[in-house]
MARKOL-76583 format. One record per residue: residue number from 1; residue in three letters; x, z, y of N, C-alpha, C in turn. Coordinates in Angstrom, 2 decimals, padded with zeros to 5 digits, always signed. Layout:
NUM_Ala_X_Z_Y_X_Z_Y_X_Z_Y
...
//
This chain:
1_Met_+024.49_-007.62_+017.62_+025.19_-007.07_+016.47_+024.83_-007.89_+015.23
2_Thr_+025.77_-008.64_+014.72_+025.57_-009.58_+013.61_+024.52_-010.63_+013.98
3_Asp_+024.22_-011.55_+013.06_+023.34_-012.67_+013.37_+022.15_-012.71_+012.42
4_Asp_+021.24_-013.63_+012.71_+020.02_-013.73_+011.90_+020.34_-014.07_+010.45
5_Gly_+021.36_-014.92_+010.24_+021.74_-015.27_+008.89_+022.21_-014.05_+008.09
6_Tyr_+022.94_-013.19_+008.76_+023.41_-011.95_+008.15_+022.22_-011.12_+007.69
7_Trp_+021.25_-010.92_+008.58_+020.11_-010.07_+008.25_+019.21_-010.71_+007.21
8_Ser_+019.17_-012.03_+007.17_+018.42_-012.71_+006.13_+019.01_-012.41_+004.76
9_Glu_+020.34_-012.40_+004.68_+021.01_-012.07_+003.42_+020.77_-010.60_+003.05
10_Val_+020.80_-009.72_+004.04_+020.54_-008.30_+003.79_+019.14_-008.13_+003.21
11_Thr_+018.16_-008.76_+003.82_+016.78_-008.65_+003.35_+016.64_-009.16_+001.92
12_Glu_+017.23_-010.32_+001.65_+017.14_-010.90_+000.31_+017.75_-009.97_-000.74
13_Leu_+018.91_-009.40_-000.43_+019.55_-008.51_-001.38_+018.74_-007.24_-001.62
14_Arg_+018.18_-006.69_-000.58_+017.35_-005.49_-000.76_+016.17_-005.77_-001.68
15_Leu_+015.51_-006.89_-001.48_+014.35_-007.22_-002.30_+014.76_-007.51_-003.75
16_Arg_+015.89_-008.18_-003.93_+016.37_-008.45_-005.29_+016.77_-007.16_-006.00
17_Ile_+017.43_-006.25_-005.28_+017.80_-004.97_-005.88_+016.55_-004.18_-006.24
18_Ala_+015.54_-004.21_-005.39_+014.28_-003.52_-005.69_+013.67_-004.08_-006.98
19_Asp_+013.70_-005.41_-007.14_+013.19_-006.03_-008.36_+013.99_-005.59_-009.58
20_Leu_+015.32_-005.53_-009.44_+016.17_-005.07_-010.54_+015.83_-003.64_-010.92
21_Leu_+015.72_-002.77_-009.93_+015.41_-001.36_-010.20_+014.05_-001.19_-010.85
22_Ala_+013.08_-001.98_-010.43_+011.73_-001.87_-010.98_+011.69_-002.22_-012.46
23_Asp_+012.71_-002.94_-012.93_+012.75_-003.38_-014.32_+013.51_-002.39_-015.22
24_Leu_+014.09_-001.33_-014.64_+014.91_-000.41_-015.42_+014.06_+000.60_-016.19
25_Ser_+014.58_+001.01_-017.33_+013.95_+002.07_-018.12_+014.33_+003.43_-017.54
26_Pro_+013.61_+004.49_-017.88_+013.98_+005.83_-017.42_+015.42_+006.19_-017.80
27_Met_+015.86_+005.80_-018.99_+017.22_+006.10_-019.42_+018.23_+005.39_-018.53
28_Glu_+017.94_+004.14_-018.15_+018.85_+003.39_-017.29_+018.94_+004.02_-015.90
29_Trp_+017.84_+004.51_-015.39_+017.86_+005.16_-014.08_+018.82_+006.35_-014.06
30_Asp_+018.95_+007.03_-015.19_+019.79_+008.22_-015.24_+021.20_+007.95_-015.75
31_Ala_+021.52_+006.68_-016.02_+022.86_+006.31_-016.47_+023.87_+006.41_-015.32
32_Asp_+025.13_+006.51_-015.67_+026.19_+006.53_-014.66_+026.36_+005.16_-014.04
33_Ser_+026.59_+005.12_-012.75_+026.86_+003.86_-012.06_+028.37_+003.65_-011.97
34_Leu_+028.77_+002.53_-011.38_+030.20_+002.30_-011.13_+030.72_+003.16_-009.99
35_Cys_+029.83_+003.65_-009.16_+030.21_+004.48_-008.03_+030.49_+005.89_-008.55
36_Ala_+031.73_+006.31_-008.46_+032.17_+007.56_-009.10_+031.29_+008.74_-008.73
37_Gly_+030.75_+009.41_-009.75_+029.95_+010.60_-009.54_+028.49_+010.35_-009.23
38_Trp_+028.09_+009.08_-009.12_+026.71_+008.74_-008.80_+026.02_+008.12_-010.01
39_Arg_+024.80_+008.58_-010.30_+023.95_+007.92_-011.28_+023.32_+006.68_-010.64
40_Ile_+022.74_+005.85_-011.47_+022.02_+004.68_-010.95_+020.99_+005.13_-009.92
41_Arg_+020.26_+006.18_-010.20_+019.22_+006.65_-009.27_+019.82_+007.15_-007.95
42_Asp_+021.04_+007.66_-007.98_+021.67_+008.10_-006.74_+022.04_+006.90_-005.86
43_Val_+022.54_+005.84_-006.50_+022.83_+004.59_-005.76_+021.54_+004.06_-005.15
44_Ala_+020.48_+004.05_-005.94_+019.19_+003.57_-005.44_+018.67_+004.45_-004.31
45_Gly_+018.84_+005.76_-004.45_+018.43_+006.68_-003.39_+019.17_+006.41_-002.10
46_His_+020.47_+006.16_-002.21_+021.27_+005.82_-001.04_+020.74_+004.56_-000.36
47_Leu_+020.49_+003.52_-001.16_+020.01_+002.27_-000.58_+018.63_+002.42_+000.04
48_Ser_+017.83_+003.33_-000.48_+016.48_+003.51_+000.05_+016.46_+004.18_+001.41
49_Ile_+017.48_+004.97_+001.71_+017.48_+005.75_+002.95_+018.33_+005.15_+004.06
50_Val_+019.28_+004.29_+003.69_+020.20_+003.73_+004.69_+019.49_+003.08_+005.88
51_Pro_+018.41_+002.30_+005.68_+017.79_+001.63_+006.83_+017.08_+002.56_+007.81
52_Thr_+016.81_+003.80_+007.41_+016.04_+004.68_+008.29_+016.77_+005.97_+008.67
53_Ile_+017.83_+006.29_+007.99_+018.49_+007.57_+008.26_+019.11_+007.57_+009.66
54_Thr_+019.15_+008.75_+010.25_+019.74_+008.90_+011.58_+021.04_+009.71_+011.47
55_Thr_+021.85_+009.61_+012.51_+023.08_+010.40_+012.55_+022.76_+011.89_+012.50
56_Trp_+021.66_+012.30_+013.15_+021.29_+013.71_+013.13_+020.96_+014.18_+011.73
57_Gln_+020.32_+013.35_+010.95_+020.01_+013.72_+009.56_+021.29_+013.86_+008.73
58_Leu_+022.23_+012.98_+008.97_+023.51_+013.10_+008.27_+024.23_+014.37_+008.69
59_Met_+024.20_+014.67_+009.96_+024.88_+015.87_+010.44_+024.24_+017.15_+009.92
60_Ala_+022.93_+017.08_+009.65_+022.25_+018.25_+009.09_+022.80_+018.60_+007.71
61_Ala_+023.29_+017.58_+007.00_+023.87_+017.80_+005.67_+025.36_+018.12_+005.73
62_Ala_+025.94_+018.03_+006.92_+027.39_+018.19_+007.06_+027.92_+019.54_+006.59
63_Pro_+027.29_+020.66_+006.95_+027.83_+021.95_+006.48_+027.91_+022.06_+004.96
64_Arg_+026.85_+021.62_+004.28_+026.87_+021.67_+002.81_+027.90_+020.70_+002.24
65_Gly_+028.18_+019.62_+002.97_+029.15_+018.64_+002.51_+030.56_+018.92_+002.99
66_Gly_+030.77_+020.10_+003.56_+032.10_+020.46_+004.02_+032.60_+019.55_+005.14
67_Phe_+031.66_+018.92_+005.86_+031.99_+018.01_+006.97_+032.85_+016.84_+006.49
68_Asp_+032.75_+016.53_+005.21_+033.44_+015.37_+004.62_+032.40_+014.27_+004.42
69_Met_+032.66_+013.07_+005.00_+031.65_+012.02_+005.01_+031.28_+011.57_+003.60
70_Asn_+032.25_+011.49_+002.70_+031.95_+011.08_+001.33_+031.03_+012.08_+000.64
71_Arg_+031.30_+013.36_+000.83_+030.47_+014.39_+000.21_+029.09_+014.44_+000.84
72_Ile_+029.02_+014.20_+002.15_+027.72_+014.16_+002.83_+026.88_+013.01_+002.26
73_Asn_+027.50_+011.83_+002.11_+026.79_+010.68_+001.55_+026.28_+010.98_+000.15
74_Thr_+027.09_+011.69_-000.63_+026.69_+012.03_-001.99_+025.49_+012.97_-001.98
75_Leu_+025.52_+013.99_-001.13_+024.39_+014.91_-001.03_+023.10_+014.18_-000.70
76_Val_+023.18_+013.28_+000.27_+021.99_+012.53_+000.69_+021.53_+011.60_-000.42
77_Ala_+022.49_+010.93_-001.09_+022.13_+010.00_-002.16_+021.44_+010.73_-003.31
78_Val_+021.97_+011.87_-003.70_+021.38_+012.63_-004.81_+019.99_+013.14_-004.43
79_Arg_+019.86_+013.61_-003.20_+018.55_+014.11_-002.74_+017.49_+013.02_-002.82
80_His_+017.81_+011.86_-002.28_+016.82_+010.79_-002.26_+016.71_+010.08_-003.60
81_Gly_+017.77_+010.15_-004.40_+017.70_+009.57_-005.73_+016.90_+010.40_-006.71
82_Ser_+016.60_+011.63_-006.34_+015.82_+012.52_-007.21_+014.31_+012.31_-007.05
83_Arg_+013.91_+011.46_-006.13_+012.49_+011.16_-005.97_+011.96_+010.34_-007.14
84_Pro_+010.64_+010.23_-007.30_+010.09_+009.35_-008.34_+010.61_+007.93_-008.16
85_Thr_+010.91_+007.27_-009.27_+011.56_+005.95_-009.18_+010.70_+004.93_-008.45
86_Ala_+009.40_+004.97_-008.66_+008.52_+004.02_-007.98_+008.57_+004.21_-006.47
87_Glu_+008.72_+005.44_-006.04_+008.81_+005.75_-004.61_+010.11_+005.20_-004.02
88_Ile_+011.19_+005.29_-004.78_+012.49_+004.76_-004.33_+012.41_+003.24_-004.18
89_Val_+011.87_+002.58_-005.18_+011.74_+001.12_-005.14_+010.88_+000.70_-003.96
90_Gln_+009.77_+001.39_-003.75_+008.88_+001.05_-002.65_+009.56_+001.23_-001.30
91_Ala_+010.38_+002.27_-001.17_+011.08_+002.50_+000.09_+012.07_+001.37_+000.39
92_Ile_+012.76_+000.90_-000.64_+013.70_-000.21_-000.44_+012.95_-001.45_+000.01
93_Arg_+011.82_-001.73_-000.63_+011.03_-002.91_-000.25_+010.44_-002.75_+001.14
94_Ala_+009.96_-001.57_+001.46_+009.28_-001.36_+002.74_+010.22_-001.57_+003.93
95_His_+011.50_-001.29_+003.73_+012.45_-001.39_+004.84_+013.44_-002.53_+004.63
96_Ala_+013.04_-003.52_+003.84_+013.95_-004.62_+003.52_+014.40_-005.40_+004.75
97_Thr_+013.55_-005.47_+005.77_+013.89_-006.26_+006.95_+014.51_-005.43_+008.08
98_Ala_+014.69_-004.13_+007.84_+015.22_-003.25_+008.90_+016.63_-003.68_+009.31
99_Arg_+016.91_-003.52_+010.60_+018.21_-003.92_+011.14_+018.94_-002.74_+011.79
100_Arg_+018.72_-001.57_+011.28_+019.35_-000.40_+011.87_+019.82_+000.54_+010.79
101_Thr_+020.61_+001.51_+011.18_+021.00_+002.63_+010.34_+021.60_+003.68_+011.27
102_Ala_+022.06_+004.79_+010.73_+022.73_+005.78_+011.56_+023.96_+005.16_+012.21
103_Arg_+024.22_+005.52_+013.45_+025.34_+004.93_+014.18_+026.66_+005.13_+013.44
104_Val_+026.81_+006.28_+012.81_+028.06_+006.59_+012.13_+028.28_+005.70_+010.90
105_Leu_+027.21_+005.10_+010.37_+027.33_+004.23_+009.20_+027.61_+002.78_+009.58
106_Asp_+027.11_+002.30_+010.70_+027.41_+000.97_+011.24_+026.68_-000.14_+010.49
107_Val_+025.82_-000.84_+011.19_+025.05_-001.93_+010.56_+025.95_-003.06_+010.06
108_Arg_+027.18_-003.15_+010.56_+028.09_-004.19_+010.07_+028.49_-003.95_+008.62
109_Asn_+028.19_-002.75_+008.11_+028.50_-002.42_+006.72_+027.32_-002.68_+005.78
110_Ser_+026.18_-003.04_+006.33_+024.96_-003.16_+005.53_+025.10_-004.18_+004.42
111_Leu_+025.67_-005.34_+004.72_+025.72_-006.42_+003.74_+026.66_-006.08_+002.59
112_Phe_+027.89_-005.68_+002.89_+028.82_-005.41_+001.79_+028.36_-004.20_+000.99
113_Asp_+027.72_-003.25_+001.65_+027.22_-002.07_+000.95_+026.21_-002.47_-000.12
114_Leu_+025.32_-003.37_+000.22_+024.33_-003.86_-000.73_+024.98_-004.66_-001.86
115_Ile_+025.93_-005.52_-001.52_+026.60_-006.33_-002.55_+027.29_-005.42_-003.56
116_Val_+028.08_-004.49_-003.06_+028.85_-003.61_-003.95_+027.92_-002.73_-004.77
117_His_+026.92_-002.15_-004.14_+026.04_-001.25_-004.88_+025.16_-002.01_-005.88
118_Ser_+024.90_-003.28_-005.62_+024.17_-004.07_-006.63_+024.98_-004.13_-007.91
119_Gln_+026.29_-004.24_-007.78_+027.15_-004.29_-008.96_+027.32_-002.89_-009.58
120_Asp_+027.32_-001.87_-008.73_+027.37_-000.49_-009.25_+026.20_-000.22_-010.19
121_Ile_+025.06_-000.84_-009.89_+023.87_-000.68_-010.72_+023.92_-001.62_-011.93
122_Ala_+024.16_-002.89_-011.69_+024.00_-003.90_-012.73_+025.08_-003.86_-013.81
123_Leu_+026.33_-003.76_-013.42_+027.42_-003.90_-014.40_+027.41_-002.84_-015.49
124_Pro_+027.24_-001.55_-015.19_+027.23_-000.56_-016.27_+026.07_-000.74_-017.23
125_Leu_+025.01_-001.40_-016.78_+023.83_-001.61_-017.61_+023.87_-002.95_-018.34
126_Gly_+024.95_-003.70_-018.15_+025.07_-005.00_-018.80_+024.11_-006.04_-018.26
127_Arg_+023.72_-005.87_-017.01_+022.80_-006.81_-016.37_+023.55_-007.69_-015.38
128_Asp_+023.07_-008.89_-015.23_+023.70_-009.84_-014.31_+023.00_-009.80_-012.96
129_Phe_+023.79_-009.68_-011.91_+023.25_-009.73_-010.55_+024.22_-010.54_-009.71
130_Gly_+023.99_-011.85_-009.69_+024.90_-012.74_-008.97_+024.68_-012.67_-007.46
131_Val_+025.77_-012.89_-006.74_+025.73_-012.97_-005.27_+026.52_-014.20_-004.88
132_Arg_+025.97_-015.03_-004.04_+026.63_-016.27_-003.66_+028.01_-015.99_-003.04
133_Pro_+029.03_-016.77_-003.41_+030.38_-016.54_-002.89_+030.46_-016.52_-001.36
134_Ala_+029.70_-017.40_-000.70_+029.75_-017.45_+000.76_+029.22_-016.16_+001.37
135_Val_+028.26_-015.53_+000.70_+027.73_-014.25_+001.17_+028.75_-013.15_+000.91
136_Thr_+029.33_-013.17_-000.27_+030.32_-012.15_-000.62_+031.54_-012.24_+000.30
137_Arg_+031.87_-013.45_+000.73_+033.02_-013.60_+001.64_+032.83_-012.78_+002.91
138_Arg_+031.62_-012.70_+003.41_+031.38_-011.88_+004.60_+031.68_-010.41_+004.30
139_Gly_+031.37_-009.98_+003.10_+031.70_-008.63_+002.70_+033.20_-008.42_+002.61
140_Leu_+033.90_-009.39_+002.04_+035.35_-009.31_+001.96_+035.98_-009.20_+003.35
141_Glu_+035.50_-010.01_+004.26_+036.05_-009.99_+005.63_+035.84_-008.65_+006.29
142_Arg_+034.66_-008.08_+006.11_+034.36_-006.79_+006.73_+035.21_-005.67_+006.14
143_Val_+035.27_-005.58_+004.82_+036.01_-004.48_+004.18_+037.50_-004.59_+004.48
144_Trp_+038.03_-005.80_+004.48_+039.46_-005.97_+004.75_+039.80_-005.56_+006.18
145_Ser_+038.87_-005.75_+007.11_+039.14_-005.48_+008.52_+038.97_-004.00_+008.89
146_Met_+038.31_-003.23_+008.04_+038.04_-001.84_+008.37_+039.07_-000.93_+007.71
147_Gly_+039.17_+000.28_+008.21_+040.07_+001.26_+007.61_+039.32_+002.14_+006.64
148_Phe_+038.93_+003.33_+007.12_+038.14_+004.27_+006.31_+036.83_+003.63_+005.88
149_Pro_+036.36_+003.85_+004.67_+036.92_+004.77_+003.67_+037.81_+004.09_+002.63
150_Phe_+037.85_+002.75_+002.62_+038.53_+002.07_+001.51_+040.02_+001.82_+001.75
151_Lys_+040.39_+001.64_+003.02_+041.79_+001.38_+003.37_+042.38_+000.26_+002.51
152_Ala_+041.59_-000.80_+002.34_+041.96_-001.89_+001.44_+043.26_-002.57_+001.84
153_Ser_+043.42_-002.84_+003.13_+044.62_-003.54_+003.57_+045.87_-002.71_+003.38
154_Gln_+045.72_-001.39_+003.35_+046.86_-000.50_+003.07_+047.11_-000.39_+001.57
155_Arg_+046.05_-000.15_+000.80_+046.20_+000.02_-000.65_+046.77_-001.23_-001.32
156_Leu_+046.39_-002.40_-000.79_+046.75_-003.65_-001.44_+047.81_-004.42_-000.67
157_Ala_+048.53_-003.72_+000.21_+049.61_-004.35_+000.97_+050.67_-004.87_+000.00
158_Gly_+051.26_-006.01_+000.35_+052.29_-006.59_-000.49_+051.77_-007.53_-001.55
159_Leu_+050.47_-007.83_-001.51_+049.85_-008.77_-002.44_+049.13_-009.86_-001.68
160_Thr_+049.04_-011.03_-002.27_+048.20_-012.10_-001.73_+046.90_-012.12_-002.51
161_Leu_+045.81_-011.91_-001.83_+044.49_-011.93_-002.47_+043.79_-013.22_-002.09
162_Ala_+043.27_-013.93_-003.09_+042.64_-015.22_-002.82_+041.43_-015.42_-003.71
163_Ala_+040.32_-015.81_-003.10_+039.11_-016.14_-003.85_+039.21_-017.59_-004.32
164_Asn_+038.78_-017.83_-005.55_+038.82_-019.20_-006.08_+037.46_-019.88_-006.03
165_Asp_+036.48_-019.23_-005.40_+035.15_-019.84_-005.29_+034.64_-019.89_-003.85
166_Thr_+035.48_-019.48_-002.91_+035.14_-019.57_-001.49_+036.43_-019.51_-000.68
167_Asp_+036.33_-019.78_+000.61_+037.51_-019.85_+001.46_+037.86_-018.47_+001.99
168_Trp_+038.64_-017.71_+001.23_+039.10_-016.39_+001.66_+040.44_-016.12_+001.04
169_Arg_+041.41_-015.80_+001.90_+042.77_-015.52_+001.45_+043.43_-014.60_+002.46
170_Val_+044.06_-013.54_+001.99_+044.74_-012.60_+002.88_+046.02_-012.11_+002.21
171_Gly_+046.90_-011.55_+003.02_+048.08_-010.88_+002.49_+049.24_-011.81_+002.23
172_Asp_+050.31_-011.19_+001.71_+051.55_-011.92_+001.44_+052.27_-011.22_+000.30
173_Gly_+052.55_-011.94_-000.76_+053.24_-011.36_-001.90_+052.71_-011.94_-003.20
174_Pro_+052.93_-011.28_-004.32_+052.44_-011.77_-005.61_+050.93_-011.99_-005.57
175_Pro_+050.46_-013.07_-006.19_+049.04_-013.42_-006.05_+048.11_-012.63_-006.97
176_Val_+046.93_-012.36_-006.44_+045.80_-011.83_-007.21_+044.63_-012.75_-006.87
177_Glu_+044.18_-013.51_-007.86_+043.15_-014.52_-007.62_+041.94_-014.30_-008.51
178_Gly_+040.78_-014.69_-008.02_+039.56_-014.58_-008.80_+038.35_-014.84_-007.94
179_Pro_+037.16_-014.75_-008.51_+035.94_-014.94_-007.74_+035.80_-013.87_-006.65
180_Ala_+035.03_-014.20_-005.63_+034.87_-013.30_-004.49_+034.30_-011.95_-004.89
181_Leu_+033.35_-011.95_-005.83_+032.68_-010.70_-006.17_+033.62_-009.68_-006.81
182_Pro_+034.42_-010.03_-007.82_+035.41_-009.07_-008.31_+036.43_-008.65_-007.25
183_Leu_+036.79_-009.54_-006.37_+037.72_-009.17_-005.30_+037.11_-008.12_-004.38
184_Leu_+035.81_-008.25_-004.11_+035.16_-007.24_-003.28_+035.12_-005.89_-004.00
185_Leu_+034.90_-005.91_-005.30_+034.96_-004.67_-006.07_+036.36_-004.07_-006.00
186_Leu_+037.37_-004.91_-006.06_+038.75_-004.43_-005.94_+038.98_-003.78_-004.59
187_Leu_+038.54_-004.42_-003.53_+038.75_-003.89_-002.18_+038.05_-002.55_-001.98
188_Thr_+036.95_-002.34_-002.68_+036.19_-001.11_-002.51_+036.49_-000.07_-003.59
189_Gly_+037.59_-000.26_-004.30_+038.08_+000.76_-005.22_+037.54_+000.69_-006.63
190_Arg_+036.80_-000.36_-006.97_+036.29_-000.51_-008.35_+037.28_-001.36_-009.16
191_Thr_+038.53_-000.94_-009.21_+039.60_-001.74_-009.79_+039.37_-002.03_-011.26
192_Ala_+038.95_-001.05_-012.03_+038.76_-001.25_-013.47_+037.72_-002.33_-013.75
193_Ala_+036.66_-002.37_-012.96_+035.62_-003.37_-013.14_+036.09_-004.75_-012.69
194_Ala_+036.97_-004.79_-011.69_+037.43_-006.06_-011.14_+038.53_-006.70_-011.97
195_Arg_+039.43_-005.88_-012.52_+040.66_-006.37_-013.14_+040.44_-007.46_-014.19
196_Pro_+039.47_-007.35_-015.12_+039.33_-008.39_-016.15_+039.02_-009.78_-015.60
197_His_+038.58_-009.86_-014.36_+038.18_-011.14_-013.77_+039.25_-011.72_-012.84
198_Leu_+040.40_-011.06_-012.76_+041.45_-011.46_-011.83_+042.67_-011.97_-012.59
199_Thr_+043.39_-012.89_-011.96_+044.60_-013.45_-012.56_+045.72_-013.47_-011.52
200_Gly_+046.92_-013.73_-011.98_+048.06_-013.85_-011.07_+049.07_-012.74_-011.30
201_Gly_+050.28_-012.99_-010.82_+051.37_-012.04_-011.01_+051.17_-010.72_-010.35
202_Gly_+050.24_-010.63_-009.39_+050.01_-009.36_-008.70_+049.07_-008.42_-009.43
203_Val_+048.39_-008.91_-010.46_+047.39_-008.07_-011.14_+048.04_-006.83_-011.74
204_Glu_+049.21_-007.00_-012.32_+049.89_-005.84_-012.94_+050.38_-004.84_-011.91
205_Leu_+050.37_-005.22_-010.66_+050.81_-004.32_-009.58_+049.66_-003.60_-008.91
206_Leu_+048.43_-003.89_-009.33_+047.27_-003.27_-008.69_+047.27_-001.77_-008.91
207_Pro_+046.89_-001.02_-007.88_+046.78_+000.44_-008.05_+045.70_+000.78_-009.05
208_Arg_+045.89_+001.87_-009.77_+044.90_+002.32_-010.76_+043.71_+002.96_-010.05
//
């Protein structure tokens, strides 16, 4: 399941995100993230538990989450994001090399999840967290190929999406072009954050 290069990138991102979080002020930890309804600490809590959580633990939260996967993820993120910040950072570092997660979450989602959530943390705080285009391309490929929860290929049907900093191009129709990282934000529903970095006749056709 995936390759050593993939897991090397996952490890690097986890450690870099831990360093970013360790530098935040208490006010920044409680600020809103780009992920709708999640504070920075909730995003961090999610990232801290993903490498160790089991499907059974997720199912234990299912009744309170109305058996809706998005609501279940939110419950778990808020619970673990409410821990002391130093404990959250340490958990991310401690499991940086882990290659597992709950079966229902799928380890093939680990890389793009980290890339997107790094931006959920950094962008609202005005902090820079760059990700190499070649790494982000793997995230683009994964999100475009999957259905739930983003349904990117359905939402963005009728457009040509093309990265101008790596070899990635999909779709057919009016063009939407830009760096890989904003395109990944677009695919995962962060349209408002992505739009200023995109060009082409298809930008005005993007869903809100």
